[in-house]
PDB file of N, CA, C, O and CB in Angstrom:
ATOM      1  N   MET A   1     111.298 118.588 113.386  1.00  0.00           N
ATOM      2  CA  MET A   1     110.568 117.316 112.161  1.00  0.00           C
ATOM      3  C   MET A   1     109.321 117.598 112.493  1.00  0.00           C
ATOM      4  O   MET A   1     108.769 117.720 113.587  1.00  0.00           O
ATOM      5  CB  MET A   1     110.872 115.409 112.329  1.00  0.00           C
ATOM      6  N   GLY A   2     108.787 117.723 110.914  1.00  0.00           N
ATOM      7  CA  GLY A   2     107.183 117.663 110.981  1.00  0.00           C
ATOM      8  C   GLY A   2     106.416 115.827 110.400  1.00  0.00           C
ATOM      9  O   GLY A   2     106.856 114.715 110.107  1.00  0.00           O
ATOM     10  N   ALA A   3     105.471 116.320 110.480  1.00  0.00           N
ATOM     11  CA  ALA A   3     104.439 115.080 109.792  1.00  0.00           C
ATOM     12  C   ALA A   3     104.751 114.816 108.516  1.00  0.00           C
ATOM     13  O   ALA A   3     104.682 115.804 107.785  1.00  0.00           O
ATOM     14  CB  ALA A   3     102.869 115.411 109.707  1.00  0.00           C
ATOM     15  N   LYS A   4     105.069 113.820 108.009  1.00  0.00           N
ATOM     16  CA  LYS A   4     105.023 113.723 106.520  1.00  0.00           C
ATOM     17  C   LYS A   4     103.549 112.585 106.283  1.00  0.00           C
ATOM     18  O   LYS A   4     102.833 112.024 107.112  1.00  0.00           O
ATOM     19  CB  LYS A   4     106.768 113.011 105.854  1.00  0.00           C
ATOM     20  N   ALA A   5     103.538 112.589 104.868  1.00  0.00           N
ATOM     21  CA  ALA A   5     102.830 111.919 104.218  1.00  0.00           C
ATOM     22  C   ALA A   5     102.748 110.470 104.901  1.00  0.00           C
ATOM     23  O   ALA A   5     103.600 110.657 105.770  1.00  0.00           O
ATOM     24  CB  ALA A   5     103.287 112.009 102.914  1.00  0.00           C
ATOM     25  N   GLY A   6     102.396 109.413 105.067  1.00  0.00           N
ATOM     26  CA  GLY A   6     102.720 108.277 105.018  1.00  0.00           C
ATOM     27  C   GLY A   6     103.027 107.565 106.408  1.00  0.00           C
ATOM     28  O   GLY A   6     103.039 106.347 106.589  1.00  0.00           O
ATOM     29  N   ASP A   7     103.435 109.214 107.986  1.00  0.00           N
ATOM     30  CA  ASP A   7     103.211 108.703 109.513  1.00  0.00           C
ATOM     31  C   ASP A   7     101.822 108.246 109.832  1.00  0.00           C
ATOM     32  O   ASP A   7     100.734 108.311 109.260  1.00  0.00           O
ATOM     33  CB  ASP A   7     103.523 109.854 110.561  1.00  0.00           C
ATOM     34  N   GLN A   8     102.230 107.798 110.870  1.00  0.00           N
ATOM     35  CA  GLN A   8     100.907 107.319 111.793  1.00  0.00           C
ATOM     36  C   GLN A   8     100.751 108.266 112.688  1.00  0.00           C
ATOM     37  O   GLN A   8     101.712 108.690 113.330  1.00  0.00           O
ATOM     38  CB  GLN A   8     100.997 105.930 112.607  1.00  0.00           C
ATOM     39  N   ILE A   9      99.333 108.788 112.868  1.00  0.00           N
ATOM     40  CA  ILE A   9      99.426 109.559 114.337  1.00  0.00           C
ATOM     41  C   ILE A   9      98.365 109.094 115.063  1.00  0.00           C
ATOM     42  O   ILE A   9      97.496 108.578 114.361  1.00  0.00           O
ATOM     43  CB  ILE A   9      99.328 111.195 114.327  1.00  0.00           C
ATOM     44  N   ILE A  10      98.087 109.111 116.579  1.00  0.00           N
ATOM     45  CA  ILE A  10      97.762 108.564 117.535  1.00  0.00           C
ATOM     46  C   ILE A  10      97.366 109.792 118.225  1.00  0.00           C
ATOM     47  O   ILE A  10      98.218 110.552 118.685  1.00  0.00           O
ATOM     48  CB  ILE A  10      98.696 107.680 118.064  1.00  0.00           C
ATOM     49  N   VAL A  11      96.055 110.032 118.321  1.00  0.00           N
ATOM     50  CA  VAL A  11      95.205 110.428 119.069  1.00  0.00           C
ATOM     51  C   VAL A  11      94.784 109.984 120.647  1.00  0.00           C
ATOM     52  O   VAL A  11      93.901 109.133 120.757  1.00  0.00           O
ATOM     53  CB  VAL A  11      94.393 110.296 118.322  1.00  0.00           C
ATOM     54  N   GLU A  12      95.179 110.343 121.432  1.00  0.00           N
ATOM     55  CA  GLU A  12      94.966 110.341 122.976  1.00  0.00           C
ATOM     56  C   GLU A  12      93.414 110.477 123.059  1.00  0.00           C
ATOM     57  O   GLU A  12      92.799 111.391 122.510  1.00  0.00           O
ATOM     58  CB  GLU A  12      95.808 111.652 123.828  1.00  0.00           C
ATOM     59  N   SER A  13      92.741 109.318 123.920  1.00  0.00           N
ATOM     60  CA  SER A  13      90.933 110.002 124.542  1.00  0.00           C
ATOM     61  C   SER A  13      91.536 110.720 125.936  1.00  0.00           C
ATOM     62  O   SER A  13      92.441 110.639 126.767  1.00  0.00           O
ATOM     63  CB  SER A  13      89.284 108.317 125.139  1.00  0.00           C
ATOM     64  N   GLU A  14      89.874 111.783 125.406  1.00  0.00           N
ATOM     65  CA  GLU A  14      89.706 112.346 126.655  1.00  0.00           C
ATOM     66  C   GLU A  14      89.109 111.420 127.683  1.00  0.00           C
ATOM     67  O   GLU A  14      88.927 111.808 128.837  1.00  0.00           O
ATOM     68  CB  GLU A  14      88.922 113.501 126.523  1.00  0.00           C
ATOM     69  N   LYS A  15      88.879 110.514 127.386  1.00  0.00           N
ATOM     70  CA  LYS A  15      88.114 109.915 128.419  1.00  0.00           C
ATOM     71  C   LYS A  15      88.526 108.837 128.982  1.00  0.00           C
ATOM     72  O   LYS A  15      88.770 107.943 128.172  1.00  0.00           O
ATOM     73  CB  LYS A  15      87.004 109.657 128.077  1.00  0.00           C
ATOM     74  N   VAL A  16      88.775 108.462 130.561  1.00  0.00           N
ATOM     75  CA  VAL A  16      90.017 107.652 131.364  1.00  0.00           C
ATOM     76  C   VAL A  16      89.508 106.336 130.399  1.00  0.00           C
ATOM     77  O   VAL A  16      88.465 106.543 129.780  1.00  0.00           O
ATOM     78  CB  VAL A  16      89.926 107.443 133.534  1.00  0.00           C
ATOM     79  N   GLY A  17      90.004 105.308 130.258  1.00  0.00           N
ATOM     80  CA  GLY A  17      89.924 104.162 129.448  1.00  0.00           C
ATOM     81  C   GLY A  17      89.414 103.880 128.822  1.00  0.00           C
ATOM     82  O   GLY A  17      88.916 102.757 128.886  1.00  0.00           O
ATOM     83  N   LYS A  18      89.155 104.854 127.618  1.00  0.00           N
ATOM     84  CA  LYS A  18      88.709 104.543 126.160  1.00  0.00           C
ATOM     85  C   LYS A  18      90.408 104.883 125.304  1.00  0.00           C
ATOM     86  O   LYS A  18      91.211 105.750 125.648  1.00  0.00           O
ATOM     87  CB  LYS A  18      87.092 105.848 125.575  1.00  0.00           C
ATOM     88  N   ALA A  19      90.572 103.820 124.061  1.00  0.00           N
ATOM     89  CA  ALA A  19      91.689 103.549 123.651  1.00  0.00           C
ATOM     90  C   ALA A  19      91.975 104.670 122.631  1.00  0.00           C
ATOM     91  O   ALA A  19      91.173 105.214 121.872  1.00  0.00           O
ATOM     92  CB  ALA A  19      91.740 102.192 123.194  1.00  0.00           C
ATOM     93  N   PRO A  20      93.212 104.883 122.773  1.00  0.00           N
ATOM     94  CA  PRO A  20      93.785 106.514 121.831  1.00  0.00           C
ATOM     95  C   PRO A  20      93.087 105.733 120.582  1.00  0.00           C
ATOM     96  O   PRO A  20      92.786 104.542 120.510  1.00  0.00           O
ATOM     97  CB  PRO A  20      96.102 107.062 121.568  1.00  0.00           C
ATOM     98  N   ARG A  21      92.896 106.933 119.471  1.00  0.00           N
ATOM     99  CA  ARG A  21      92.819 106.839 118.122  1.00  0.00           C
ATOM    100  C   ARG A  21      93.506 106.860 116.866  1.00  0.00           C
ATOM    101  O   ARG A  21      93.483 107.968 116.329  1.00  0.00           O
ATOM    102  CB  ARG A  21      92.320 107.370 117.999  1.00  0.00           C
ATOM    103  N   GLU A  22      94.221 105.796 116.125  1.00  0.00           N
ATOM    104  CA  GLU A  22      95.087 105.781 115.294  1.00  0.00           C
ATOM    105  C   GLU A  22      94.862 106.118 113.965  1.00  0.00           C
ATOM    106  O   GLU A  22      93.764 105.825 113.492  1.00  0.00           O
ATOM    107  CB  GLU A  22      95.525 104.812 115.373  1.00  0.00           C
ATOM    108  N   GLY A  23      95.870 106.800 113.115  1.00  0.00           N
ATOM    109  CA  GLY A  23      95.386 106.741 111.367  1.00  0.00           C
ATOM    110  C   GLY A  23      96.706 107.017 110.668  1.00  0.00           C
ATOM    111  O   GLY A  23      97.841 107.370 110.988  1.00  0.00           O
ATOM    112  N   GLU A  24      96.052 106.699 109.589  1.00  0.00           N
ATOM    113  CA  GLU A  24      97.691 107.014 108.781  1.00  0.00           C
ATOM    114  C   GLU A  24      97.569 108.719 107.708  1.00  0.00           C
ATOM    115  O   GLU A  24      96.718 109.202 106.962  1.00  0.00           O
ATOM    116  CB  GLU A  24      98.082 105.190 107.251  1.00  0.00           C
ATOM    117  N   ILE A  25      98.600 109.035 108.080  1.00  0.00           N
ATOM    118  CA  ILE A  25      98.302 110.508 107.811  1.00  0.00           C
ATOM    119  C   ILE A  25      98.326 110.515 105.933  1.00  0.00           C
ATOM    120  O   ILE A  25      99.340 110.065 105.401  1.00  0.00           O
ATOM    121  CB  ILE A  25      99.729 111.670 108.696  1.00  0.00           C
ATOM    122  N   LEU A  26      97.559 110.866 105.335  1.00  0.00           N
ATOM    123  CA  LEU A  26      97.465 111.054 104.244  1.00  0.00           C
ATOM    124  C   LEU A  26      98.170 112.310 103.285  1.00  0.00           C
ATOM    125  O   LEU A  26      98.769 112.148 102.222  1.00  0.00           O
ATOM    126  CB  LEU A  26      96.338 110.983 104.289  1.00  0.00           C
ATOM    127  N   GLU A  27      97.998 113.158 103.752  1.00  0.00           N
ATOM    128  CA  GLU A  27      98.380 114.661 103.393  1.00  0.00           C
ATOM    129  C   GLU A  27      98.396 115.176 104.297  1.00  0.00           C
ATOM    130  O   GLU A  27      97.600 114.973 105.214  1.00  0.00           O
ATOM    131  CB  GLU A  27      97.689 115.441 102.600  1.00  0.00           C
ATOM    132  N   VAL A  28      99.850 116.481 104.309  1.00  0.00           N
ATOM    133  CA  VAL A  28      99.785 117.604 105.614  1.00  0.00           C
ATOM    134  C   VAL A  28      99.305 118.789 104.954  1.00  0.00           C
ATOM    135  O   VAL A  28      99.746 119.206 103.884  1.00  0.00           O
ATOM    136  CB  VAL A  28     101.339 117.991 106.442  1.00  0.00           C
ATOM    137  N   ILE A  29      98.368 119.325 105.643  1.00  0.00           N
ATOM    138  CA  ILE A  29      97.630 120.741 104.905  1.00  0.00           C
ATOM    139  C   ILE A  29      98.186 121.696 105.482  1.00  0.00           C
ATOM    140  O   ILE A  29      98.366 121.595 106.695  1.00  0.00           O
ATOM    141  CB  ILE A  29      96.022 121.021 105.043  1.00  0.00           C
ATOM    142  N   GLU A  30      98.502 122.578 104.965  1.00  0.00           N
ATOM    143  CA  GLU A  30      99.127 124.189 105.716  1.00  0.00           C
ATOM    144  C   GLU A  30      98.522 125.264 105.315  1.00  0.00           C
ATOM    145  O   GLU A  30      98.662 125.786 104.209  1.00  0.00           O
ATOM    146  CB  GLU A  30     100.655 124.642 105.400  1.00  0.00           C
ATOM    147  N   SER A  31      97.677 125.716 106.390  1.00  0.00           N
ATOM    148  CA  SER A  31      96.844 127.052 106.045  1.00  0.00           C
ATOM    149  C   SER A  31      97.051 128.236 106.683  1.00  0.00           C
ATOM    150  O   SER A  31      97.687 128.005 107.712  1.00  0.00           O
ATOM    151  CB  SER A  31      95.524 126.903 106.239  1.00  0.00           C
ATOM    152  N   PRO A  32      96.795 129.490 106.549  1.00  0.00           N
ATOM    153  CA  PRO A  32      96.829 130.314 107.726  1.00  0.00           C
ATOM    154  C   PRO A  32      96.525 130.443 109.066  1.00  0.00           C
ATOM    155  O   PRO A  32      96.919 131.108 110.023  1.00  0.00           O
ATOM    156  CB  PRO A  32      96.457 130.947 107.521  1.00  0.00           C
ATOM    157  N   LEU A  33      95.614 129.509 108.806  1.00  0.00           N
ATOM    158  CA  LEU A  33      95.503 129.144 110.510  1.00  0.00           C
ATOM    159  C   LEU A  33      96.448 127.674 111.299  1.00  0.00           C
ATOM    160  O   LEU A  33      96.669 127.270 112.441  1.00  0.00           O
ATOM    161  CB  LEU A  33      93.637 128.742 110.754  1.00  0.00           C
ATOM    162  N   GLY A  34      96.674 127.396 110.348  1.00  0.00           N
ATOM    163  CA  GLY A  34      97.767 125.898 110.632  1.00  0.00           C
ATOM    164  C   GLY A  34      97.922 124.778 110.296  1.00  0.00           C
ATOM    165  O   GLY A  34      97.123 124.457 109.416  1.00  0.00           O
ATOM    166  N   ILE A  35      98.721 123.863 110.647  1.00  0.00           N
ATOM    167  CA  ILE A  35      99.207 122.750 110.401  1.00  0.00           C
ATOM    168  C   ILE A  35      97.426 121.579 110.181  1.00  0.00           C
ATOM    169  O   ILE A  35      96.932 121.584 111.308  1.00  0.00           O
ATOM    170  CB  ILE A  35     100.471 122.433 111.866  1.00  0.00           C
ATOM    171  N   HIS A  36      96.834 121.041 109.572  1.00  0.00           N
ATOM    172  CA  HIS A  36      96.405 120.002 109.766  1.00  0.00           C
ATOM    173  C   HIS A  36      96.389 119.315 109.178  1.00  0.00           C
ATOM    174  O   HIS A  36      97.075 119.524 108.178  1.00  0.00           O
ATOM    175  CB  HIS A  36      95.737 119.931 110.033  1.00  0.00           C
ATOM    176  N   TYR A  37      95.416 117.517 109.246  1.00  0.00           N
ATOM    177  CA  TYR A  37      96.370 116.371 108.068  1.00  0.00           C
ATOM    178  C   TYR A  37      94.922 115.988 107.586  1.00  0.00           C
ATOM    179  O   TYR A  37      93.887 116.194 108.220  1.00  0.00           O
ATOM    180  CB  TYR A  37      97.635 114.666 108.840  1.00  0.00           C
ATOM    181  N   SER A  38      95.022 115.458 106.486  1.00  0.00           N
ATOM    182  CA  SER A  38      94.081 114.408 105.758  1.00  0.00           C
ATOM    183  C   SER A  38      94.776 113.395 106.262  1.00  0.00           C
ATOM    184  O   SER A  38      95.941 113.094 106.002  1.00  0.00           O
ATOM    185  CB  SER A  38      93.908 114.378 104.092  1.00  0.00           C
ATOM    186  N   VAL A  39      93.634 112.597 107.382  1.00  0.00           N
ATOM    187  CA  VAL A  39      93.842 111.272 108.065  1.00  0.00           C
ATOM    188  C   VAL A  39      93.036 109.793 107.416  1.00  0.00           C
ATOM    189  O   VAL A  39      91.951 110.188 106.990  1.00  0.00           O
ATOM    190  CB  VAL A  39      93.307 111.561 109.606  1.00  0.00           C
ATOM    191  N   ARG A  40      93.139 108.479 107.218  1.00  0.00           N
ATOM    192  CA  ARG A  40      93.160 107.594 107.514  1.00  0.00           C
ATOM    193  C   ARG A  40      92.732 106.704 108.365  1.00  0.00           C
ATOM    194  O   ARG A  40      93.391 105.666 108.443  1.00  0.00           O
ATOM    195  CB  ARG A  40      93.689 107.657 107.454  1.00  0.00           C
ATOM    196  N   TRP A  41      91.390 106.876 109.325  1.00  0.00           N
ATOM    197  CA  TRP A  41      91.631 106.451 110.128  1.00  0.00           C
ATOM    198  C   TRP A  41      91.736 104.598 110.646  1.00  0.00           C
ATOM    199  O   TRP A  41      91.530 103.787 109.743  1.00  0.00           O
ATOM    200  CB  TRP A  41      90.973 107.234 110.538  1.00  0.00           C
ATOM    201  N   ALA A  42      92.034 104.076 111.996  1.00  0.00           N
ATOM    202  CA  ALA A  42      91.924 102.720 111.882  1.00  0.00           C
ATOM    203  C   ALA A  42      90.621 101.815 111.063  1.00  0.00           C
ATOM    204  O   ALA A  42      90.679 100.828 110.329  1.00  0.00           O
ATOM    205  CB  ALA A  42      91.979 102.405 113.231  1.00  0.00           C
ATOM    206  N   ASP A  43      89.496 102.610 111.536  1.00  0.00           N
ATOM    207  CA  ASP A  43      88.235 101.751 111.249  1.00  0.00           C
ATOM    208  C   ASP A  43      87.709 102.120 109.835  1.00  0.00           C
ATOM    209  O   ASP A  43      86.575 101.738 109.547  1.00  0.00           O
ATOM    210  CB  ASP A  43      87.034 102.016 112.385  1.00  0.00           C
ATOM    211  N   GLY A  44      88.679 103.072 108.609  1.00  0.00           N
ATOM    212  CA  GLY A  44      88.854 103.209 107.342  1.00  0.00           C
ATOM    213  C   GLY A  44      88.347 103.738 106.805  1.00  0.00           C
ATOM    214  O   GLY A  44      88.225 103.588 105.589  1.00  0.00           O
ATOM    215  N   HIS A  45      87.560 105.032 107.830  1.00  0.00           N
ATOM    216  CA  HIS A  45      87.121 106.290 107.707  1.00  0.00           C
ATOM    217  C   HIS A  45      88.065 107.898 107.416  1.00  0.00           C
ATOM    218  O   HIS A  45      88.868 108.134 108.319  1.00  0.00           O
ATOM    219  CB  HIS A  45      86.460 106.277 108.898  1.00  0.00           C
ATOM    220  N   GLU A  46      88.013 108.992 106.233  1.00  0.00           N
ATOM    221  CA  GLU A  46      88.799 110.013 106.352  1.00  0.00           C
ATOM    222  C   GLU A  46      88.217 110.848 106.735  1.00  0.00           C
ATOM    223  O   GLU A  46      87.006 111.066 106.765  1.00  0.00           O
ATOM    224  CB  GLU A  46      89.390 110.357 105.485  1.00  0.00           C
ATOM    225  N   THR A  47      89.250 111.507 107.134  1.00  0.00           N
ATOM    226  CA  THR A  47      88.457 113.374 108.018  1.00  0.00           C
ATOM    227  C   THR A  47      89.656 113.902 107.880  1.00  0.00           C
ATOM    228  O   THR A  47      90.678 113.390 107.423  1.00  0.00           O
ATOM    229  CB  THR A  47      87.781 113.594 110.144  1.00  0.00           C
ATOM    230  N   THR A  48      89.443 115.120 108.366  1.00  0.00           N
ATOM    231  CA  THR A  48      90.605 116.477 108.208  1.00  0.00           C
ATOM    232  C   THR A  48      90.565 116.638 109.852  1.00  0.00           C
ATOM    233  O   THR A  48      89.504 116.700 110.472  1.00  0.00           O
ATOM    234  CB  THR A  48      89.971 118.270 107.089  1.00  0.00           C
ATOM    235  N   PHE A  49      91.893 116.699 110.483  1.00  0.00           N
ATOM    236  CA  PHE A  49      92.035 116.897 111.636  1.00  0.00           C
ATOM    237  C   PHE A  49      93.114 117.515 111.827  1.00  0.00           C
ATOM    238  O   PHE A  49      94.226 117.288 111.352  1.00  0.00           O
ATOM    239  CB  PHE A  49      91.925 115.966 112.260  1.00  0.00           C
ATOM    240  N   TRP A  50      92.634 118.644 112.833  1.00  0.00           N
ATOM    241  CA  TRP A  50      93.439 119.440 113.207  1.00  0.00           C
ATOM    242  C   TRP A  50      93.940 119.572 114.819  1.00  0.00           C
ATOM    243  O   TRP A  50      93.316 120.066 115.758  1.00  0.00           O
ATOM    244  CB  TRP A  50      92.907 120.466 112.719  1.00  0.00           C
ATOM    245  N   PRO A  51      95.444 118.887 114.808  1.00  0.00           N
ATOM    246  CA  PRO A  51      95.257 118.567 116.552  1.00  0.00           C
ATOM    247  C   PRO A  51      95.424 119.839 117.012  1.00  0.00           C
ATOM    248  O   PRO A  51      95.694 120.892 116.435  1.00  0.00           O
ATOM    249  CB  PRO A  51      96.439 117.477 117.402  1.00  0.00           C
ATOM    250  N   SER A  52      95.198 119.535 118.252  1.00  0.00           N
ATOM    251  CA  SER A  52      95.427 120.416 119.820  1.00  0.00           C
ATOM    252  C   SER A  52      96.831 120.132 120.344  1.00  0.00           C
ATOM    253  O   SER A  52      97.527 119.128 120.196  1.00  0.00           O
ATOM    254  CB  SER A  52      94.269 119.857 121.186  1.00  0.00           C
ATOM    255  N   ALA A  53      97.066 121.251 120.984  1.00  0.00           N
ATOM    256  CA  ALA A  53      98.018 120.903 121.858  1.00  0.00           C
ATOM    257  C   ALA A  53      98.196 119.479 123.004  1.00  0.00           C
ATOM    258  O   ALA A  53      97.540 119.365 124.040  1.00  0.00           O
ATOM    259  CB  ALA A  53      97.972 122.021 122.489  1.00  0.00           C
ATOM    260  N   GLY A  54      99.243 118.481 122.510  1.00  0.00           N
ATOM    261  CA  GLY A  54      99.068 117.426 123.420  1.00  0.00           C
ATOM    262  C   GLY A  54      98.404 116.684 123.163  1.00  0.00           C
ATOM    263  O   GLY A  54      98.427 115.572 123.692  1.00  0.00           O
ATOM    264  N   SER A  55      97.239 117.176 121.894  1.00  0.00           N
ATOM    265  CA  SER A  55      96.296 115.702 122.030  1.00  0.00           C
ATOM    266  C   SER A  55      96.777 114.703 121.073  1.00  0.00           C
ATOM    267  O   SER A  55      96.279 113.604 121.319  1.00  0.00           O
ATOM    268  CB  SER A  55      94.599 115.894 121.663  1.00  0.00           C
ATOM    269  N   SER A  56      97.445 114.698 120.226  1.00  0.00           N
ATOM    270  CA  SER A  56      98.126 113.481 119.226  1.00  0.00           C
ATOM    271  C   SER A  56      99.501 114.048 119.312  1.00  0.00           C
ATOM    272  O   SER A  56      99.893 115.182 119.590  1.00  0.00           O
ATOM    273  CB  SER A  56      97.500 113.318 117.410  1.00  0.00           C
ATOM    274  N   ARG A  57     100.230 112.767 118.947  1.00  0.00           N
ATOM    275  CA  ARG A  57     101.583 112.114 118.554  1.00  0.00           C
ATOM    276  C   ARG A  57     101.521 111.687 117.200  1.00  0.00           C
ATOM    277  O   ARG A  57     100.627 111.133 116.560  1.00  0.00           O
ATOM    278  CB  ARG A  57     101.967 110.891 119.423  1.00  0.00           C
ATOM    279  N   ILE A  58     102.977 112.171 116.823  1.00  0.00           N
ATOM    280  CA  ILE A  58     103.018 111.439 115.202  1.00  0.00           C
ATOM    281  C   ILE A  58     104.665 110.445 115.363  1.00  0.00           C
ATOM    282  O   ILE A  58     105.769 110.457 115.908  1.00  0.00           O
ATOM    283  CB  ILE A  58     103.159 113.120 113.515  1.00  0.00           C
ATOM    284  N   VAL A  59     104.018 109.877 114.682  1.00  0.00           N
ATOM    285  CA  VAL A  59     105.000 107.979 114.690  1.00  0.00           C
ATOM    286  C   VAL A  59     105.584 108.419 113.343  1.00  0.00           C
ATOM    287  O   VAL A  59     104.847 109.218 112.766  1.00  0.00           O
ATOM    288  CB  VAL A  59     103.755 105.890 114.526  1.00  0.00           C
ATOM    289  N   SER A  60     106.709 108.111 112.688  1.00  0.00           N
ATOM    290  CA  SER A  60     106.979 108.207 111.532  1.00  0.00           C
ATOM    291  C   SER A  60     107.057 106.893 111.071  1.00  0.00           C
ATOM    292  O   SER A  60     107.381 105.815 111.568  1.00  0.00           O
ATOM    293  CB  SER A  60     108.000 108.951 111.336  1.00  0.00           C
ATOM    294  N   ALA A  61     106.535 107.416 109.601  1.00  0.00           N
ATOM    295  CA  ALA A  61     106.531 105.774 109.101  1.00  0.00           C
ATOM    296  C   ALA A  61     108.161 105.233 108.632  1.00  0.00           C
ATOM    297  O   ALA A  61     108.998 106.129 108.516  1.00  0.00           O
ATOM    298  CB  ALA A  61     105.357 105.610 107.509  1.00  0.00           C
ATOM    299  N   ARG A  62     108.556 103.954 108.396  1.00  0.00           N
ATOM    300  CA  ARG A  62     109.568 103.373 108.107  1.00  0.00           C
ATOM    301  C   ARG A  62     110.058 103.644 107.258  1.00  0.00           C
ATOM    302  O   ARG A  62     109.420 103.185 106.311  1.00  0.00           O
ATOM    303  CB  ARG A  62     109.545 102.480 108.075  1.00  0.00           C
ATOM    304  N   ARG A  63     110.963 104.207 106.904  1.00  0.00           N
ATOM    305  CA  ARG A  63     111.297 103.914 105.150  1.00  0.00           C
ATOM    306  C   ARG A  63     112.439 103.417 104.904  1.00  0.00           C
ATOM    307  O   ARG A  63     113.376 103.897 105.542  1.00  0.00           O
ATOM    308  CB  ARG A  63     111.335 105.135 104.187  1.00  0.00           C
ATOM    309  N   SER A  64     112.616 102.753 104.309  1.00  0.00           N
ATOM    310  CA  SER A  64     113.269 101.432 103.486  1.00  0.00           C
ATOM    311  C   SER A  64     114.849 102.420 103.255  1.00  0.00           C
ATOM    312  O   SER A  64     115.072 103.513 102.734  1.00  0.00           O
ATOM    313  CB  SER A  64     112.134 100.817 101.551  1.00  0.00           C
ATOM    314  N   LYS A  65     115.537 101.606 103.791  1.00  0.00           N
ATOM    315  CA  LYS A  65     116.602 102.085 103.200  1.00  0.00           C
ATOM    316  C   LYS A  65     117.123 101.229 102.265  1.00  0.00           C
ATOM    317  O   LYS A  65     117.018 100.002 102.252  1.00  0.00           O
ATOM    318  CB  LYS A  65     117.482 102.418 104.047  1.00  0.00           C
ATOM    319  N   PRO A  66     118.190 102.563 100.796  1.00  0.00           N
ATOM    320  CA  PRO A  66     118.515 102.324  99.398  1.00  0.00           C
ATOM    321  C   PRO A  66     119.450 100.770  99.733  1.00  0.00           C
ATOM    322  O   PRO A  66     119.938 100.538 100.839  1.00  0.00           O
ATOM    323  CB  PRO A  66     119.506 103.853  98.586  1.00  0.00           C
ATOM    324  N   ALA A  67     119.544  99.956  98.709  1.00  0.00           N
ATOM    325  CA  ALA A  67     120.558  98.539  99.018  1.00  0.00           C
ATOM    326  C   ALA A  67     122.009  99.301  98.587  1.00  0.00           C
ATOM    327  O   ALA A  67     123.071  98.682  98.640  1.00  0.00           O
ATOM    328  CB  ALA A  67     120.130  96.806  97.778  1.00  0.00           C
TER     329      ALA A  67
END
């Protein structure tokens, strides 16, 4: 299962004791160079993020079930 807009992304810090960075995926962008994401970080900034192996994890957004 791949990431979707609305999912959360958590990026682990490379420094011991530093908190991970969290944000909301706004867009999943596929290119010949790989998948990257447009992310709105918890501090409000928006960037394009290119994940590297093991640097991040995706948490699926909770989807409401139809009644």
